[in-house]
Structure formats: structure tokens, C-alpha cells
PyMOL Python script that loads the backbone (N, CA, C, O; Angstrom):
from pymol import cmd

cmd.read_pdbstr("""\
ATOM      1  N   UNK A   1      52.384  94.870 187.573  1.00  0.00           N
ATOM      2  CA  UNK A   1      52.872  95.295 186.283  1.00  0.00           C
ATOM      3  C   UNK A   1      52.121  96.566 185.884  1.00  0.00           C
ATOM      4  O   UNK A   1      50.905  96.662 186.049  1.00  0.00           O
ATOM      5  N   UNK A   2      52.847  97.513 185.370  1.00  0.00           N
ATOM      6  CA  UNK A   2      52.211  98.775 184.987  1.00  0.00           C
ATOM      7  C   UNK A   2      51.436  98.606 183.684  1.00  0.00           C
ATOM      8  O   UNK A   2      51.687  97.685 182.907  1.00  0.00           O
ATOM      9  N   UNK A   3      50.505  99.501 183.469  1.00  0.00           N
ATOM     10  CA  UNK A   3      49.712  99.428 182.240  1.00  0.00           C
ATOM     11  C   UNK A   3      50.578  99.684 181.007  1.00  0.00           C
ATOM     12  O   UNK A   3      50.310  99.143 179.934  1.00  0.00           O
ATOM     13  N   UNK A   4      51.618 100.511 181.160  1.00  0.00           N
ATOM     14  CA  UNK A   4      52.532 100.755 180.041  1.00  0.00           C
ATOM     15  C   UNK A   4      53.271  99.470 179.693  1.00  0.00           C
ATOM     16  O   UNK A   4      53.429  99.148 178.516  1.00  0.00           O
ATOM     17  N   UNK A   5      53.723  98.739 180.698  1.00  0.00           N
ATOM     18  CA  UNK A   5      54.422  97.472 180.452  1.00  0.00           C
ATOM     19  C   UNK A   5      53.480  96.451 179.829  1.00  0.00           C
ATOM     20  O   UNK A   5      53.887  95.697 178.945  1.00  0.00           O
ATOM     21  N   UNK A   6      52.240  96.415 180.271  1.00  0.00           N
ATOM     22  CA  UNK A   6      51.248  95.503 179.708  1.00  0.00           C
ATOM     23  C   UNK A   6      51.035  95.791 178.227  1.00  0.00           C
ATOM     24  O   UNK A   6      50.974  94.871 177.412  1.00  0.00           O
ATOM     25  N   UNK A   7      50.923  97.059 177.888  1.00  0.00           N
ATOM     26  CA  UNK A   7      50.748  97.450 176.485  1.00  0.00           C
ATOM     27  C   UNK A   7      51.974  97.066 175.673  1.00  0.00           C
ATOM     28  O   UNK A   7      51.837  96.543 174.567  1.00  0.00           O
ATOM     29  N   UNK A   8      53.166  97.313 176.197  1.00  0.00           N
ATOM     30  CA  UNK A   8      54.395  96.954 175.493  1.00  0.00           C
ATOM     31  C   UNK A   8      54.491  95.445 175.289  1.00  0.00           C
ATOM     32  O   UNK A   8      54.894  94.992 174.217  1.00  0.00           O
ATOM     33  N   UNK A   9      54.127  94.665 176.301  1.00  0.00           N
ATOM     34  CA  UNK A   9      54.157  93.207 176.183  1.00  0.00           C
ATOM     35  C   UNK A   9      53.189  92.729 175.110  1.00  0.00           C
ATOM     36  O   UNK A   9      53.529  91.870 174.296  1.00  0.00           O
ATOM     37  N   UNK A  10      51.988  93.284 175.110  1.00  0.00           N
ATOM     38  CA  UNK A  10      50.993  92.882 174.111  1.00  0.00           C
ATOM     39  C   UNK A  10      51.448  93.255 172.704  1.00  0.00           C
ATOM     40  O   UNK A  10      51.213  92.505 171.757  1.00  0.00           O
ATOM     41  N   UNK A  11      52.084  94.385 172.564  1.00  0.00           N
ATOM     42  CA  UNK A  11      52.601  94.810 171.270  1.00  0.00           C
ATOM     43  C   UNK A  11      53.664  93.826 170.776  1.00  0.00           C
ATOM     44  O   UNK A  11      53.660  93.440 169.607  1.00  0.00           O
ATOM     45  N   UNK A  12      54.572  93.423 171.665  1.00  0.00           N
ATOM     46  CA  UNK A  12      55.617  92.464 171.289  1.00  0.00           C
ATOM     47  C   UNK A  12      55.033  91.107 170.918  1.00  0.00           C
ATOM     48  O   UNK A  12      55.485  90.470 169.967  1.00  0.00           O
ATOM     49  N   UNK A  13      54.026  90.667 171.672  1.00  0.00           N
ATOM     50  CA  UNK A  13      53.377  89.387 171.363  1.00  0.00           C
ATOM     51  C   UNK A  13      52.700  89.451 169.996  1.00  0.00           C
ATOM     52  O   UNK A  13      52.793  88.507 169.211  1.00  0.00           O
ATOM     53  N   UNK A  14      52.024  90.554 169.712  1.00  0.00           N
ATOM     54  CA  UNK A  14      51.360  90.703 168.416  1.00  0.00           C
ATOM     55  C   UNK A  14      52.373  90.735 167.281  1.00  0.00           C
ATOM     56  O   UNK A  14      52.127  90.158 166.221  1.00  0.00           O
ATOM     57  N   UNK A  15      53.507  91.399 167.483  1.00  0.00           N
ATOM     58  CA  UNK A  15      54.554  91.435 166.460  1.00  0.00           C
ATOM     59  C   UNK A  15      55.110  90.028 166.219  1.00  0.00           C
ATOM     60  O   UNK A  15      55.366  89.653 165.075  1.00  0.00           O
ATOM     61  N   UNK A  16      55.294  89.259 167.274  1.00  0.00           N
ATOM     62  CA  UNK A  16      55.783  87.890 167.132  1.00  0.00           C
ATOM     63  C   UNK A  16      54.775  87.030 166.378  1.00  0.00           C
ATOM     64  O   UNK A  16      55.149  86.224 165.526  1.00  0.00           O
ATOM     65  N   UNK A  17      53.494  87.205 166.699  1.00  0.00           N
ATOM     66  CA  UNK A  17      52.446  86.453 166.010  1.00  0.00           C
ATOM     67  C   UNK A  17      52.433  86.794 164.514  1.00  0.00           C
ATOM     68  O   UNK A  17      52.286  85.904 163.676  1.00  0.00           O
ATOM     69  N   UNK A  18      52.584  88.055 164.189  1.00  0.00           N
ATOM     70  CA  UNK A  18      52.631  88.469 162.788  1.00  0.00           C
ATOM     71  C   UNK A  18      53.838  87.903 162.065  1.00  0.00           C
ATOM     72  O   UNK A  18      53.736  87.468 160.918  1.00  0.00           O
ATOM     73  N   UNK A  19      54.975  87.909 162.730  1.00  0.00           N
ATOM     74  CA  UNK A  19      56.199  87.354 162.143  1.00  0.00           C
ATOM     75  C   UNK A  19      56.041  85.859 161.889  1.00  0.00           C
ATOM     76  O   UNK A  19      56.449  85.349 160.845  1.00  0.00           O
ATOM     77  N   UNK A  20      55.450  85.173 162.843  1.00  0.00           N
ATOM     78  CA  UNK A  20      55.219  83.732 162.739  1.00  0.00           C
ATOM     79  C   UNK A  20      54.282  83.425 161.574  1.00  0.00           C
ATOM     80  O   UNK A  20      54.545  82.514 160.789  1.00  0.00           O
ATOM     81  N   UNK A  21      53.187  84.183 161.460  1.00  0.00           N
ATOM     82  CA  UNK A  21      52.227  83.970 160.372  1.00  0.00           C
ATOM     83  C   UNK A  21      52.855  84.274 159.018  1.00  0.00           C
ATOM     84  O   UNK A  21      52.653  83.525 158.062  1.00  0.00           O
ATOM     85  N   UNK A  22      53.608  85.357 158.925  1.00  0.00           N
ATOM     86  CA  UNK A  22      54.259  85.715 157.670  1.00  0.00           C
ATOM     87  C   UNK A  22      55.258  84.644 157.247  1.00  0.00           C
ATOM     88  O   UNK A  22      55.318  84.278 156.073  1.00  0.00           O
ATOM     89  N   UNK A  23      56.035  84.145 158.189  1.00  0.00           N
ATOM     90  CA  UNK A  23      57.015  83.107 157.872  1.00  0.00           C
ATOM     91  C   UNK A  23      56.325  81.851 157.344  1.00  0.00           C
ATOM     92  O   UNK A  23      56.824  81.217 156.414  1.00  0.00           O
ATOM     93  N   UNK A  24      55.186  81.487 157.924  1.00  0.00           N
ATOM     94  CA  UNK A  24      54.489  80.291 157.442  1.00  0.00           C
ATOM     95  C   UNK A  24      53.910  80.515 156.049  1.00  0.00           C
ATOM     96  O   UNK A  24      53.968  79.617 155.209  1.00  0.00           O
ATOM     97  N   UNK A  25      53.353  81.699 155.791  1.00  0.00           N
ATOM     98  CA  UNK A  25      52.792  81.976 154.463  1.00  0.00           C
ATOM     99  C   UNK A  25      53.878  82.033 153.389  1.00  0.00           C
ATOM    100  O   UNK A  25      53.640  81.665 152.238  1.00  0.00           O
ATOM    101  N   UNK A  26      55.066  82.492 153.767  1.00  0.00           N
ATOM    102  CA  UNK A  26      56.186  82.565 152.829  1.00  0.00           C
ATOM    103  C   UNK A  26      56.966  81.249 152.743  1.00  0.00           C
ATOM    104  O   UNK A  26      57.912  81.122 151.966  1.00  0.00           O
ATOM    105  N   UNK A  27      56.554  80.287 153.548  1.00  0.00           N
ATOM    106  CA  UNK A  27      57.209  78.977 153.621  1.00  0.00           C
ATOM    107  C   UNK A  27      58.698  79.101 153.954  1.00  0.00           C
ATOM    108  O   UNK A  27      59.536  78.352 153.451  1.00  0.00           O
ATOM    109  N   UNK A  28      58.989  80.061 154.810  1.00  0.00           N
ATOM    110  CA  UNK A  28      60.355  80.271 155.304  1.00  0.00           C
ATOM    111  C   UNK A  28      60.473  79.502 156.614  1.00  0.00           C
ATOM    112  O   UNK A  28      60.286  80.062 157.695  1.00  0.00           O
ATOM    113  N   UNK A  29      60.783  78.223 156.508  1.00  0.00           N
ATOM    114  CA  UNK A  29      60.709  77.329 157.658  1.00  0.00           C
ATOM    115  C   UNK A  29      61.766  77.624 158.712  1.00  0.00           C
ATOM    116  O   UNK A  29      61.533  77.367 159.893  1.00  0.00           O
ATOM    117  N   UNK A  30      62.915  78.154 158.323  1.00  0.00           N
ATOM    118  CA  UNK A  30      63.925  78.541 159.317  1.00  0.00           C
ATOM    119  C   UNK A  30      63.409  79.694 160.178  1.00  0.00           C
ATOM    120  O   UNK A  30      63.550  79.675 161.401  1.00  0.00           O
ATOM    121  N   UNK A  31      62.817  80.687 159.539  1.00  0.00           N
ATOM    122  CA  UNK A  31      62.242  81.823 160.283  1.00  0.00           C
ATOM    123  C   UNK A  31      61.038  81.375 161.103  1.00  0.00           C
ATOM    124  O   UNK A  31      60.825  81.857 162.215  1.00  0.00           O
ATOM    125  N   UNK A  32      60.250  80.450 160.553  1.00  0.00           N
ATOM    126  CA  UNK A  32      59.092  79.903 161.257  1.00  0.00           C
ATOM    127  C   UNK A  32      59.515  79.214 162.550  1.00  0.00           C
ATOM    128  O   UNK A  32      58.835  79.341 163.568  1.00  0.00           O
ATOM    129  N   UNK A  33      60.631  78.484 162.519  1.00  0.00           N
ATOM    130  CA  UNK A  33      61.104  77.729 163.685  1.00  0.00           C
ATOM    131  C   UNK A  33      61.917  78.572 164.654  1.00  0.00           C
ATOM    132  O   UNK A  33      62.148  78.146 165.786  1.00  0.00           O
ATOM    133  N   UNK A  34      62.354  79.749 164.245  1.00  0.00           N
ATOM    134  CA  UNK A  34      63.280  80.534 165.061  1.00  0.00           C
ATOM    135  C   UNK A  34      62.779  80.915 166.452  1.00  0.00           C
ATOM    136  O   UNK A  34      63.612  81.028 167.351  1.00  0.00           O
ATOM    137  N   UNK A  35      61.475  81.123 166.705  1.00  0.00           N
ATOM    138  CA  UNK A  35      61.064  81.460 168.075  1.00  0.00           C
ATOM    139  C   UNK A  35      61.135  80.290 169.056  1.00  0.00           C
ATOM    140  O   UNK A  35      61.059  80.489 170.268  1.00  0.00           O
ATOM    141  N   UNK A  36      61.279  79.084 168.538  1.00  0.00           N
ATOM    142  CA  UNK A  36      61.268  77.899 169.393  1.00  0.00           C
ATOM    143  C   UNK A  36      62.673  77.570 169.891  1.00  0.00           C
ATOM    144  O   UNK A  36      63.662  77.882 169.228  1.00  0.00           O
ATOM    145  N   UNK A  37      62.754  76.946 171.050  1.00  0.00           N
ATOM    146  CA  UNK A  37      64.039  76.477 171.547  1.00  0.00           C
ATOM    147  C   UNK A  37      64.444  75.231 170.760  1.00  0.00           C
ATOM    148  O   UNK A  37      63.583  74.550 170.202  1.00  0.00           O
ATOM    149  N   UNK A  38      65.749  74.923 170.706  1.00  0.00           N
ATOM    150  CA  UNK A  38      66.196  73.758 169.939  1.00  0.00           C
ATOM    151  C   UNK A  38      65.557  72.437 170.396  1.00  0.00           C
ATOM    152  O   UNK A  38      65.388  71.526 169.584  1.00  0.00           O
ATOM    153  N   UNK A  39      65.211  72.324 171.650  1.00  0.00           N
ATOM    154  CA  UNK A  39      64.617  71.079 172.144  1.00  0.00           C
ATOM    155  C   UNK A  39      63.102  71.196 172.310  1.00  0.00           C
ATOM    156  O   UNK A  39      62.485  70.383 172.998  1.00  0.00           O
ATOM    157  N   UNK A  40      62.511  72.200 171.684  1.00  0.00           N
ATOM    158  CA  UNK A  40      61.076  72.427 171.819  1.00  0.00           C
ATOM    159  C   UNK A  40      60.255  71.520 170.915  1.00  0.00           C
ATOM    160  O   UNK A  40      60.791  70.850 170.032  1.00  0.00           O
ATOM    161  N   UNK A  41      58.976  71.508 171.143  1.00  0.00           N
ATOM    162  CA  UNK A  41      58.042  70.740 170.323  1.00  0.00           C
ATOM    163  C   UNK A  41      56.796  71.577 170.067  1.00  0.00           C
ATOM    164  O   UNK A  41      56.383  72.387 170.897  1.00  0.00           O
ATOM    165  N   UNK A  42      56.216  71.361 168.903  1.00  0.00           N
ATOM    166  CA  UNK A  42      54.970  72.025 168.540  1.00  0.00           C
ATOM    167  C   UNK A  42      53.935  70.930 168.394  1.00  0.00           C
ATOM    168  O   UNK A  42      54.032  70.083 167.505  1.00  0.00           O
ATOM    169  N   UNK A  43      52.952  70.948 169.262  1.00  0.00           N
ATOM    170  CA  UNK A  43      51.923  69.912 169.266  1.00  0.00           C
ATOM    171  C   UNK A  43      50.600  70.476 168.763  1.00  0.00           C
ATOM    172  O   UNK A  43      50.168  71.558 169.159  1.00  0.00           O
ATOM    173  N   UNK A  44      49.972  69.703 167.875  1.00  0.00           N
ATOM    174  CA  UNK A  44      48.666  70.070 167.344  1.00  0.00           C
ATOM    175  C   UNK A  44      47.728  68.888 167.567  1.00  0.00           C
ATOM    176  O   UNK A  44      47.555  68.053 166.679  1.00  0.00           O
ATOM    177  N   UNK A  45      47.125  68.819 168.750  1.00  0.00           N
ATOM    178  CA  UNK A  45      46.304  67.649 169.097  1.00  0.00           C
ATOM    179  C   UNK A  45      45.076  67.459 168.224  1.00  0.00           C
ATOM    180  O   UNK A  45      44.595  66.337 168.065  1.00  0.00           O
ATOM    181  N   UNK A  46      44.565  68.545 167.656  1.00  0.00           N
ATOM    182  CA  UNK A  46      43.360  68.429 166.835  1.00  0.00           C
ATOM    183  C   UNK A  46      43.594  67.655 165.536  1.00  0.00           C
ATOM    184  O   UNK A  46      42.646  67.148 164.935  1.00  0.00           O
ATOM    185  N   UNK A  47      44.863  67.563 165.100  1.00  0.00           N
ATOM    186  CA  UNK A  47      45.175  66.747 163.912  1.00  0.00           C
ATOM    187  C   UNK A  47      46.183  65.644 164.251  1.00  0.00           C
ATOM    188  O   UNK A  47      46.715  64.984 163.358  1.00  0.00           O
ATOM    189  N   UNK A  48      46.441  65.452 165.552  1.00  0.00           N
ATOM    190  CA  UNK A  48      47.343  64.407 166.016  1.00  0.00           C
ATOM    191  C   UNK A  48      48.729  64.496 165.382  1.00  0.00           C
ATOM    192  O   UNK A  48      49.258  63.497 164.893  1.00  0.00           O
ATOM    193  N   UNK A  49      49.317  65.693 165.390  1.00  0.00           N
ATOM    194  CA  UNK A  49      50.657  65.932 164.844  1.00  0.00           C
ATOM    195  C   UNK A  49      51.544  66.564 165.901  1.00  0.00           C
ATOM    196  O   UNK A  49      51.079  67.288 166.781  1.00  0.00           O
ATOM    197  N   UNK A  50      52.828  66.275 165.792  1.00  0.00           N
ATOM    198  CA  UNK A  50      53.825  66.878 166.667  1.00  0.00           C
ATOM    199  C   UNK A  50      55.122  67.046 165.891  1.00  0.00           C
ATOM    200  O   UNK A  50      55.584  66.113 165.234  1.00  0.00           O
ATOM    201  N   UNK A  51      55.705  68.230 165.967  1.00  0.00           N
ATOM    202  CA  UNK A  51      56.991  68.512 165.337  1.00  0.00           C
ATOM    203  C   UNK A  51      58.012  68.795 166.434  1.00  0.00           C
ATOM    204  O   UNK A  51      57.730  69.534 167.377  1.00  0.00           O
ATOM    205  N   UNK A  52      59.175  68.216 166.310  1.00  0.00           N
ATOM    206  CA  UNK A  52      60.245  68.452 167.292  1.00  0.00           C
ATOM    207  C   UNK A  52      61.447  69.061 166.614  1.00  0.00           C
ATOM    208  O   UNK A  52      62.453  69.335 167.270  1.00  0.00           O
TER     209      UNK A  52
END
""", "prot")
cmd.dss("prot")
cmd.show_as("cartoon", "prot")
cmd.util.cbc("prot")
cmd.orient("prot")
């Protein structure tokens, strides 16, 4: 992978992380869930929670 592609990938990941954080702070749960697949799950083992 080229260094330009690596930088572009990291930029996209950071933008997704920012979008995810903003959606949670705004309590926009549809936008918060949008990056996940319909059959996906979010597991948080440190608090023993799972959302499907």
C-alpha cells in the first residue's frame, strides 16, 4: 500500500470516528447506528453490554 493511500485511509477512519462521536453526543441514534451492518452487534465487555 502506498503512503498516500495509507494517509487517505487514516483520514477516512478519523472522519468516521468524528461522525460517530458527534452522533452519540447529539443523541442521533439513527446516525450513530448507520456505520453498522443490519445484523451487526456492538459489544462492550467492560460493562457487560451488547447491542444488536
